C-alpha positions as CSV (number, residue, x, y, z in Angstrom):
1,M,0.0,0.0,0.0
2,S,1.4,3.4,-1.0
3,A,1.6,6.3,1.4
4,D,-1.2,8.0,-0.6
5,D,-3.3,4.8,-0.2
6,A,-2.6,4.8,3.5
7,Q,-3.5,8.4,3.8
8,Q,-6.8,7.9,2.0
9,A,-7.6,4.7,4.0
10,R,-7.6,6.7,7.2
11,F,-11.0,8.1,6.2
12,D,-12.5,4.9,4.8
13,G,-14.4,3.9,7.9
14,M,-15.8,7.3,8.4
15,L,-16.8,7.8,4.8
16,L,-18.3,4.3,4.6
17,Q,-20.4,5.0,7.7
18,V,-21.6,8.3,6.1
19,A,-22.4,6.4,2.9
20,Q,-24.4,3.8,4.8
21,E,-26.3,6.4,6.9
22,S,-26.9,8.5,3.8
23,G,-28.5,5.6,1.9
24,G,-25.8,5.1,-0.8
25,I,-23.3,6.7,-3.1
26,E,-25.5,9.3,-4.7
27,P,-26.7,10.8,-1.4
28,L,-23.1,10.7,-0.1
29,M,-21.9,12.7,-3.1
30,G,-24.7,15.2,-2.5
31,H,-23.7,15.5,1.1
32,F,-20.0,15.9,0.1
33,F,-20.7,18.6,-2.5
34,G,-23.2,20.3,-0.2
35,M,-20.5,20.5,2.5
36,L,-18.1,22.0,0.0
37,R,-20.7,24.6,-1.0
38,R,-21.5,25.5,2.6
39,R,-18.1,25.3,4.3
40,T,-15.5,26.1,1.6
41,D,-15.0,28.4,-1.4
42,F,-14.9,25.4,-3.8
43,F,-17.8,26.7,-5.9
44,T,-17.1,30.4,-5.5
45,G,-13.3,30.6,-5.2
46,A,-12.4,29.2,-8.6
47,D,-14.1,29.3,-11.9
48,K,-16.6,26.6,-12.7
49,E,-14.4,24.9,-15.3
50,K,-11.5,24.6,-12.9
51,A,-13.7,23.1,-10.2
52,K,-15.3,20.7,-12.7
53,A,-11.9,19.7,-14.0
54,L,-10.7,18.9,-10.5
55,V,-13.7,16.6,-9.9
56,V,-13.2,14.9,-13.3
57,E,-9.5,14.5,-12.6
58,C,-10.1,12.8,-9.3
59,F,-12.8,10.6,-10.8
60,E,-10.5,9.5,-13.7
61,R,-7.6,8.8,-11.4
62,E,-9.7,6.6,-9.1
63,H,-11.4,4.9,-12.1
64,A,-8.0,4.0,-13.6
65,L,-6.9,2.6,-10.2
66,A,-10.1,0.5,-9.9
67,A,-9.7,-0.8,-13.5
68,R,-6.1,-1.8,-12.9
69,A,-7.0,-3.5,-9.6
70,R,-9.8,-5.5,-11.3
71,R,-7.4,-6.6,-14.1
72,E,-4.8,-7.7,-11.6
73,Q,-7.5,-9.6,-9.6
74,E,-8.7,-11.3,-12.8
75,Q,-5.2,-12.2,-13.7
76,R,-4.5,-13.7,-10.3
77,R,-7.8,-15.6,-10.4
78,A,-7.0,-17.0,-13.9
79,A,-3.5,-18.0,-12.8
80,A,-4.9,-19.8,-9.7
81,E,-7.4,-21.6,-11.8
82,K,-4.7,-22.6,-14.3
83,E,-2.5,-23.9,-11.5
84,K,-5.5,-25.8,-10.0
85,E,-6.2,-27.4,-13.4
86,A,-2.5,-28.3,-13.8
87,A,-2.5,-29.9,-10.4
88,K,-5.6,-31.9,-11.1
89,A,-4.2,-33.0,-14.5
90,A,-1.0,-34.2,-12.7
91,A,-3.0,-36.0,-10.1
92,D,-5.2,-37.7,-12.8
93,A,-2.1,-38.7,-14.7
94,A,-0.5,-40.1,-11.6
95,K,-3.6,-42.2,-11.1
96,L,-3.5,-43.6,-14.6
97,S,0.2,-44.5,-14.7
98,P,1.4,-47.3,-12.5
99,A,3.7,-46.6,-9.6
100,P,7.4,-46.9,-10.5
101,A,7.9,-49.8,-8.0
102,A,4.9,-51.7,-9.3
103,A,6.1,-51.2,-12.9
104,A,9.6,-52.4,-12.0
105,A,8.2,-55.5,-10.2
106,A,5.9,-56.2,-13.2
107,A,8.9,-56.0,-15.5
108,G,10.8,-58.6,-13.4
109,C,13.5,-56.3,-12.0
C-alpha cells in the first residue's frame, strides 16, 4: 500500500459510515458537495471549469486505479485456476500411470 493509499484509507471507515447512513453513493456525493458549498469556497473561489476539471481528474484517477486492480485480480484468479487445473491433471495422470515400484516389479526387475 502506497503512502497515498494509507492516507486515504484513514478516512474509509468514516466515509463508509456516512455512505451507509446517507443511503448510498448518490446521497453521499450530494452531502459531500453540499459540505463543499456550505463550508468552503470550492464553488465560489475558482471558476466553474477549474472546479469541474478537478472533480473529473479525481474521478479519472480513481477509475483507472479501480480498473487496474480489477485486471490484476482477474489475472490472479486466472493463474490460480490454471494452477489448480494443472495440479488436477497431474493427479489424474498419476492415477493412470502405474507406480514406479509396481512397474519395475511387473517388468521382473
